[in-house]
C-alpha positions in Angstrom: 32.9 -18.6 11.5 32.6 -21.3 8.9 33.0 -20.7 5.2 29.4 -21.5 4.5 28.4 -19.1 7.3 30.5 -16.4 5.8 29.1 -17.0 2.1 25.7 -16.9 3.7 26.2 -13.5 5.2 27.6 -12.2 2.0 24.8 -13.5 0.0 22.2 -12.0 2.6 23.9 -8.6 2.2 23.8 -8.8 -1.5 20.1 -9.5 -1.7 19.2 -6.7 0.8 21.5 -4.3 -1.2 19.4 -5.2 -4.2 16.2 -4.7 -2.2 17.2 -1.3 -1.0 17.8 -0.4 -4.6 14.4 -1.5 -5.5 12.5 0.4 -2.8 14.5 3.5 -2.8 15.5 3.9 -6.4 13.7 6.8 -8.1 11.7 7.2 -4.9 11.0 11.0 -5.1 10.6 11.4 -9.0 6.9 10.7 -9.1 4.4 13.3 -8.0 1.5 12.4 -5.8 -1.7 11.1 -7.4 -5.3 11.8 -6.6 -7.3 11.1 -4.6 -5.5 8.8 -2.1 -1.9 10.1 -2.0 -3.1 13.7 -2.1 -5.4 13.0 0.8 -3.1 11.1 2.9 -0.3 13.6 2.1 -2.3 16.7 3.0 -3.6 15.2 6.2 0.2 14.2 7.2 1.4 17.9 6.3 -1.5 19.5 8.2 -0.4 17.3 11.1 3.0 18.3 10.8 2.5 22.0 10.5 -0.3 22.3 13.2 1.4 20.2 15.8 -1.9 18.5 16.4 -1.2 14.7 16.4 -4.4 13.6 17.9 -7.3 14.5 15.2 -6.2 14.0 11.6 -7.5 16.8 9.4 -8.0 17.4 5.9 -8.6 21.0 4.5 -8.4 21.8 8.2 -11.4 20.1 9.5 -11.5 16.4 11.0 -11.1 13.4 8.8 -11.4 10.2 10.8 -11.8 7.6 8.3 -8.6 5.6 9.4 -6.7 5.5 12.6 -3.5 7.7 12.5 -0.4 5.4 12.2 0.0 6.3 8.5 -0.3 9.9 9.0 2.0 9.9 12.0 4.7 8.1 10.0 4.5 10.4 6.9 4.2 13.7 9.1 7.2 12.7 11.1 9.1 12.4 7.7 7.8 15.7 6.5 8.9 17.4 9.9 12.4 15.7 9.4 12.8 16.2 5.6 10.4 18.9 4.5 7.4 18.8 2.2 8.6 16.9 -0.9 7.6 13.6 -2.6 10.8 11.9 -1.4 10.0 12.7 2.2 6.5 11.7 1.8 7.4 8.3 0.4 10.2 7.6 2.7 8.1 5.8 5.2 6.5 3.7 2.3 9.9 2.4 1.3 10.9 1.7 4.8 7.7 -0.2 5.5 8.2 -2.3 2.4 11.8 -3.1 3.3 10.5 -3.7 6.8 8.1 -6.4 5.4 10.7 -7.9 3.3 13.0 -8.4 6.4 10.1 -9.9 8.6 9.3 -12.3 5.6 13.1 -13.0 5.1 13.5 -13.9 8.9 10.1 -16.0 8.7 11.5 -18.0 5.8 14.7 -18.5 7.3 13.1 -19.8 10.7 11.1 -22.2 8.4 13.5 -23.3 5.9 17.0 -21.9 6.0 19.0 -19.2 4.4 18.6 -19.9 0.7 14.6 -19.8 0.7 14.9 -16.7 2.8 17.1 -15.0 0.3 14.7 -16.0 -2.4 11.8 -14.7 -0.4 13.4 -11.1 -0.5 14.1 -11.4 -4.2 10.4 -12.5 -5.0 8.7 -10.2 -2.4 10.8 -7.2 -3.6 10.0 -7.7 -7.2 6.4 -8.7 -7.1 4.7 -6.0 -9.2 1.7 -5.2 -6.5 4.0 -5.2 -3.5 6.6 -3.0 -5.2 3.9 -0.6 -6.4 2.3 -0.2 -3.1 5.5 0.5 -1.3 5.6 3.7 -3.5 1.9 4.5 -3.1 0.9 6.4 -0.3 -2.0 4.5 1.2 -2.3 2.3 4.5 -1.9 -1.1 2.9 1.8 -1.4 2.8 2.1 -0.3 6.5 -0.6 -2.8 7.4 1.2 -5.6 5.6 4.4 -5.1 7.3 2.8 -5.2 10.8 1.0 -8.2 9.9 4.0 -10.1 8.6 6.1 -9.1 11.8 3.1 -10.6 13.8 3.2 -13.8 11.8 7.1 -14.0 12.3 6.7 -13.4 16.0 4.0 -15.9 16.4 6.0 -18.6 14.5 9.0 -18.2 16.7 6.7 -18.5 19.8 5.4 -21.6 18.1 8.8 -23.1 17.4 9.6 -22.7 21.2 7.1 -25.3 22.0 8.8 -27.9 19.8 11.2 -28.9 22.8 8.5 -28.4 25.5 9.1 -32.0 26.8 12.5 -31.3 28.2 11.6 -30.4 31.5 15.2 -28.9 32.3 14.6 -26.2 29.6 11.0 -25.7 30.0 11.3 -22.4 32.2 13.6 -20.8 29.7 11.3 -21.8 27.0 8.4 -20.3 28.4 10.3 -16.9 28.8 11.1 -17.0 25.1 7.5 -18.0 24.4 6.2 -15.2 26.1 8.8 -12.7 24.9 7.6 -13.6 21.3 4.1 -13.4 22.1 4.5 -9.9 23.6 6.3 -8.8 20.4 3.5 -10.3 18.4 0.9 -8.1 20.3 3.0 -5.0 19.8 2.9 -5.7 16.1 -0.7 -6.3 16.1 -1.2 -2.9 18.1 0.8 -1.2 15.2 -1.5 -2.8 12.6 -4.7 -1.9 14.6 -3.5 1.8 14.5 -3.0 1.6 10.9 -6.3 0.1 9.6 -8.3 -1.3 12.6 -9.7 -4.8 13.2 -8.5 -6.3 10.0 -5.0 -6.2 11.5 -6.2 -8.8 14.1 -8.5 -10.8 11.8 -5.7 -12.0 9.4 -3.0 -13.1 11.9 -5.7 -14.8 14.1 -7.2 -16.8 11.2 -3.8 -18.3 10.4 -3.1 -18.9 14.1 -6.5 -20.6 14.6 -6.1 -22.7 11.7 -2.6 -24.0 13.0 -4.0 -24.4 16.5 -7.0 -26.6 15.4 -4.7 -28.6 13.1 -2.4 -29.3 16.2 -5.7 -29.5 18.7 -4.4 -32.8 20.1 -1.4 -31.2 21.6 -3.1 -29.4 24.4 -0.2 -27.5 25.5 -0.1 -25.5 22.4 -3.5 -23.8 22.7 -3.3 -23.5 26.4 -0.1 -21.6 26.1 -1.6 -19.6 23.4 -4.3 -18.6 25.9 -1.6 -17.8 28.3 0.2 -15.5 25.8 -3.2 -13.7 25.0 -3.6 -13.0 28.7 -0.2 -11.4 28.8 -0.2 -9.8 25.6 -3.8 -8.3 25.3 -3.1 -5.8 28.1 0.0 -4.7 26.2 -2.1 -4.4 23.2 -4.7 -2.4 24.7 -2.2 -0.1 26.4 -0.7 0.6 23.0 -3.7 0.6 20.6 -6.6 1.9 22.4 -5.6 5.3 24.2 -5.7 7.1 20.6 -9.2 5.9 20.1 -10.5 6.9 23.6 -8.8 10.3 23.1 -10.5 10.9 20.1 -14.0 9.6 21.2 -13.7 12.0 24.1 -12.5 15.2 22.4 -14.4 15.0 18.9 -18.0 15.0 19.1 -19.7 12.0 17.1 -16.4 10.3 16.5 -17.4 7.1 18.0 -20.7 6.7 16.0 -18.8 7.8 12.8 -15.9 5.6 13.1 -17.5 2.5 14.5 -21.0 2.4 12.9 -20.5 4.3 9.9 -16.8 3.5 8.9 -16.0 -0.1 10.3 -19.5 -1.5 10.2 -20.3 0.4 6.8 -17.3 -1.1 5.2 -18.0 -4.5 6.3 -21.7 -4.4 5.2 -21.1 -2.2 2.0 -23.0 0.6 3.1 -20.0 3.0 2.6 -18.9 1.8 -0.8 -18.4 4.5 -3.3 -17.4 3.1 -6.6 -15.4 0.4 -5.0 -17.4 -2.6 -5.8 -16.4 -5.7 -7.7 -17.5 -9.3 -8.6 -16.6 -12.2 -6.3 -13.5 -12.9 -8.3 -12.3 -9.3 -8.5 -8.9 -10.3 -6.9 -8.1 -13.3 -9.1 -6.8 -11.0 -12.0 -5.2 -8.5 -9.3 -3.4 -11.6 -7.9 -2.2 -12.9 -11.3 -0.9 -9.6 -12.5 0.4 -8.3 -9.1 2.6 -11.4 -8.4 4.5 -10.9 -11.7 6.9 -12.0 -12.7 6.5 -15.1 -10.3 2.8 -15.8 -11.2 3.4 -19.0 -13.1 5.1 -20.6 -10.1 1.7 -20.6 -8.3 0.4 -23.2 -10.6 2.4 -25.9 -9.0 2.5 -24.7 -5.4 -0.1 -26.6 -3.8 0.2 -30.3 -4.6 -0.7 -33.3 -2.3 2.5 -35.1 -3.1 4.4 -32.1 -1.8 2.4 -32.0 1.1 3.0 -35.7 2.0 6.7 -35.2 1.6 6.9 -32.6 4.3 7.9 -33.1 7.8 5.6 -32.5 10.9 7.3 -29.0 11.3 7.1 -28.1 7.7 3.5 -28.9 7.6 3.0 -26.4 10.4 4.5 -23.7 8.4 2.8 -24.7 5.3 -0.6 -24.7 6.8 0.1 -21.5 8.8 1.0 -19.6 5.4 -1.6 -21.2 3.5 -4.4 -20.2 6.0 -3.0 -16.6 6.1 -3.1 -16.3 2.2 -6.5 -18.0 2.0 -8.3 -16.2 4.5 -7.0 -12.8 3.4 -8.1 -13.4 -0.2 -11.4 -14.8 1.0 -12.0 -11.9 3.3 -11.5 -9.2 0.8 -13.3 -11.1 -2.0 -16.5 -11.4 0.2 -16.1 -7.7 1.2 -18.4 -5.3 -1.0 -15.7 -2.8 -0.8 -12.9 -3.8 -3.1 -9.6 -2.2 -4.1 -6.5 -4.0 -5.5 -4.2 -2.9 -2.6 -6.4 -4.6 -0.2 -4.7 -8.2 -0.9 -1.2 -6.8 -0.4 -1.0 -8.4 3.1 -1.0 -12.0 1.4 2.1 -11.3 -0.6 4.8 -11.8 2.2 3.4 -15.3 3.1 2.9 -16.2 -0.7 6.4 -15.2 -1.3 7.8 -17.5 1.6 5.7 -20.3 0.2 7.1 -19.9 -3.3 10.6 -19.5 -2.0 10.3 -22.7 0.3 8.6 -24.7 -2.5 11.0 -24.0 -5.4 14.2 -22.8 -3.8 15.2 -25.3 -1.1 18.5 -25.4 0.6 19.6 -27.7 -2.0 19.0 -28.4 -5.7 16.0 -30.6 -4.8 13.8 -32.6 -7.0 11.0 -30.2 -6.5 12.8 -27.6 -8.5 13.7 -29.9 -11.2 10.2 -31.5 -11.5 8.6 -28.2 -12.6 8.0 -27.8 -16.2 10.8 -26.1 -18.1 8.1 -23.6 -19.6 7.4 -22.5 -16.3 10.8 -20.9 -15.5 11.0 -19.5 -19.0 7.6 -17.6 -18.2 9.1 -16.2 -15.2 12.1 -15.0 -17.0 10.1 -13.4 -20.0 7.5 -11.9 -17.8 9.4 -8.6 -17.0 9.6 -8.0 -20.6 5.9 -8.5 -21.0 5.3 -5.9 -18.5 7.5 -3.4 -20.2 5.4 -3.9 -23.4 2.0 -4.2 -21.5 2.3 -1.0 -19.4 2.9 1.7 -22.3 0.3 -0.1 -24.3 -2.1 0.4 -21.4 -1.2 4.2 -21.3 -2.0 4.5 -24.8 -5.3 2.4 -25.3 -6.8 2.8 -21.5 -5.7 6.3 -20.6 -5.3 7.8 -24.0 -1.9 9.0 -23.6 -0.8 10.8 -26.7 1.9 9.0 -28.6 5.4 9.4 -27.1 8.6 8.2 -28.8 10.0 7.1 -25.6 7.2 4.4 -24.9 7.4 3.2 -28.4 11.1 2.8 -28.1 10.6 0.8 -24.7 8.3 -1.4 -26.5 10.6 -2.1 -29.6 13.6 -2.9 -27.3 11.6 -5.1 -24.9 10.1 -7.1 -27.8 13.5 -7.4 -29.4 14.9 -8.7 -26.1 11.9 -11.0 -25.5 12.5 -12.5 -29.1 16.3 -13.1 -28.3 15.7 -14.6 -24.8 12.8 -16.9 -26.0 15.3 -18.5 -28.4 18.4 -18.5 -26.0 16.6 -19.7 -22.6 15.6 -22.9 -24.4 19.1 -24.3 -23.5 19.6 -22.3 -20.4 20.0 -24.0 -17.0 17.3 -23.4 -14.2 19.8 -21.3 -12.2 20.6 -19.0 -15.1 17.0 -18.5 -15.7 16.2 -17.7 -12.1 19.1 -15.1 -11.9 18.2 -13.4 -15.3 14.4 -13.3 -14.2 15.7 -11.4 -11.0 17.8 -8.9 -12.8 15.1 -8.2 -15.6 12.4 -7.7 -13.0 14.4 -5.1 -11.2 15.2 -3.2 -14.7 11.5 -3.6 -15.6 10.1 -2.0 -12.3 12.6 0.9 -12.3 12.1 1.6 -16.0 8.3 1.8 -15.4 8.4 4.2 -12.4 11.0 6.3 -14.5 8.1 6.6 -17.2 5.2 7.4 -14.9 6.1 11.3 -14.6 5.4 11.6 -18.4 1.9 10.4 -18.1 0.8 11.9 -14.5 -1.7 14.2 -15.7 -3.3 11.7 -18.0 -4.4 9.4 -15.3 -7.9 10.5 -15.0 -9.4 10.5 -11.4 -5.7 9.3 -10.5 -3.9 12.3 -12.0 -1.6 14.6 -10.0 -2.4 18.2 -9.0 1.2 19.3 -8.7 1.0 21.3 -12.1 -2.1 23.1 -10.6 -0.3 23.7 -7.3 2.7 25.4 -9.3 0.3 27.4 -11.3 -1.6 28.6 -8.4 1.6 29.6 -6.4 2.8 31.5 -9.6 -0.5 33.4 -10.1 -1.8 34.1 -6.7 -1.5 37.4 -5.0 -2.4 38.5 -1.3 -6.1 39.4 -1.3 -7.0 37.0 -4.1 -9.6 34.4 -3.5 -9.3 30.8 -4.4 -12.6 28.5 -5.2 -12.6 24.7 -5.6 -15.6 23.7 -7.5 -17.3 20.4 -8.8 -14.9 18.0 -6.9 -12.6 18.2 -4.1 -9.1 18.4 -5.4 -7.9 16.5 -2.0 -4.2 17.1 -2.3 -4.4 20.8 -3.5 -3.2 22.4 -0.3 -0.4 20.1 -0.3 0.5 20.9 -4.0 0.0 24.6 -3.7 1.7 24.9 -0.2 2.2 27.5 1.4 -0.5 29.4 -0.7 -3.3 27.4 1.0 -2.9 27.4 4.6 -5.2 27.5 7.9 -5.8 31.2 7.6 -6.2 31.2 3.6 -8.4 28.5 2.7 -10.3 28.0 -0.5 -14.2 28.5 -1.1 -15.9 25.1 -1.7 -19.0 24.4 -3.9 -20.6 22.1 -6.4 -19.4 19.2 -4.0 -22.0 16.6 -2.7 -22.5 17.1 0.9 -22.2 13.3 1.6 -18.7 13.6 0.2 -15.3 15.0 1.4 -14.7 17.2 3.2 -18.3 17.0 4.6 -18.4 13.4 5.4 -17.5 13.8 8.9 -20.4 15.1 11.0 -20.2 18.8 11.7 -17.6 19.7 9.0 -20.1 21.7 6.8 -20.7 23.8 9.9 -17.1 24.0 10.6 -16.3 25.3 7.1 -18.9 28.0 7.6 -19.0 30.8 5.0 -16.3 29.1 2.9 -19.2 26.8 1.7 -20.8 28.1 -1.5 -24.3 26.7 -1.4 -25.1 27.0 -5.0 -24.0 28.2 -8.5 -25.6 31.6 -8.0 -23.3 32.2 -5.0 -20.3 30.9 -7.0 -21.3 33.3 -9.8 -21.8 36.2 -7.5 -18.3 35.7 -6.1 -16.8 35.8 -9.7 -18.9 38.9 -10.6 -17.4 40.9 -7.4 -14.5 43.1 -7.2 -12.1 40.5 -5.8 -9.7 38.5 -8.1 -10.9 34.9 -7.9 -8.8 31.8 -9.0 -11.0 28.8 -9.7 -9.6 24.9 -9.6 -12.7 23.5 -11.4 -13.6 19.9 -12.3 -13.9 19.5 -16.0 -16.8 21.4 -17.6 -16.9 24.0 -14.8 -15.4 26.8 -17.1 -18.2 26.5 -19.9 -20.9 25.9 -17.5 -20.1 29.0 -15.3 -19.3 31.3 -18.0 -22.6 32.6 -19.3 -23.5 33.8 -15.8 -20.3 36.0 -15.3 -21.0 39.5 -16.8 -18.9 41.9 -14.9 -15.7 40.5 -16.2 -14.3 38.1 -18.8 -13.3 34.6 -17.4 -9.6 33.8 -18.3 -8.8 30.1 -18.9 -5.2 29.7 -17.6 -4.7 26.0 -18.2 -6.3 22.5 -18.3 -4.4 20.0 -16.5 -5.9 16.6 -17.1 -9.4 16.6 -15.7 -9.1 20.0 -13.8 -9.4 23.5 -15.1 -7.6 26.6 -13.8 -9.1 29.9 -14.5 -9.9 33.4 -13.0 -12.2 36.4 -13.5 -9.4 38.8 -14.2 
């Protein structure tokens, strides 16, 4: 092993050690937020407890909004490590790290070790990618499967560069088909995570590259061969779960295909998820911090002209991947910030290849000095902006810790603004990475202080603790006004398959009634109106109520046989009883 190879190995280990710190540091300190984390966590818990790995359920009735991969992975972690935040988020951290590893390999196969290492650093410290590797949704799992599929495709594409050498063609064909099969396996994982979008994004990039090289007939002909071999493997892995669910759960096909898939595409199932055409522009600008300023000089004609044919292939492949993802979700009527997470790995690879070449290239030196200083100072801006958002947007009461954070970050910003004017490029880069890691971990460390102030995204953990402390066998529980989706998880084991709450005041087109037949499955647990709710409170049985804001005052006049007791208000929820 040469000295340079040993140095590369040490450097690679160092950046991955830093990535592990980023994704696993403080992993279990934050509670689960409503509604997404509570919903996904509860579905996984019910799956792990019941042993039914086929039909996802929430509040013990079927929930088929998404394929099961996310639930399976979290349920396996719960089975191994118990019901706690660390176990529930462990698969997320592993998925984030997995996506970083795939992006590293993709960048290394395109441009070498140095851009690959910088891909790790850029992707790991990008604000949105970091956040979604700690937020229990499907998006980080989808992103990792897509980037692995992209890497496997690129390796298969590379094998065709030497196709003209007849003496190695048979070996190259084996390699090509091996990489193609690996790609289809990754696509199957993505399909089991979030459905057809896992196919659409890679195929858009592959199609763009194949069209670009359309004169090289062997490439698109071999792509067809790879598809002929890979599609049966994909079907064998991805379709059995769907077929079994369609067979065993009445109306599952109509619900999943017509209502969910077609409905999301057409916007008929959008629930407060709309947004303007440019919705994802600020999401990308903020989500790619601290590296956002590097995007302004990314796509330049002069840079494109300087690339070799092989480099152009990589550049086009990544650009099509990014552009299609951004356009697809921009045109979709359903919009959430996490939707564009799959474009972050290829974007990190592009930025790393553009600005962090194997040598100190002129491209690095040609960028405006102010750009690198913006990268350096962006983490400090985040440290100031986040607590200000807590104060002015979420109306969090003043907390000295946050004001101290603002004061320190502002002071360091002023000092570095002056000192960095004379710093070298590499010193700015190193400091930018270090400050980004510190900023992200400091932000995560501060979240538990404001968890119940996040409006509809607050945690239900304090409510679960109160219910466990107050409830006694024979007591009834009512959820009123809105479904507290993660309450069974937060209150486990008080709420279980044999002790389920009554439900009321919830529209019948919302959870848990969305899936056809769920209202009937819940039976007598559904309180049809406020009179039924009042009658339950006026009965002899002690009743604990988890009500959405305003429930206590609205129901109190109708309770005549006892005096309602408000136990606690937790964010937008009220916890009270009739005894």
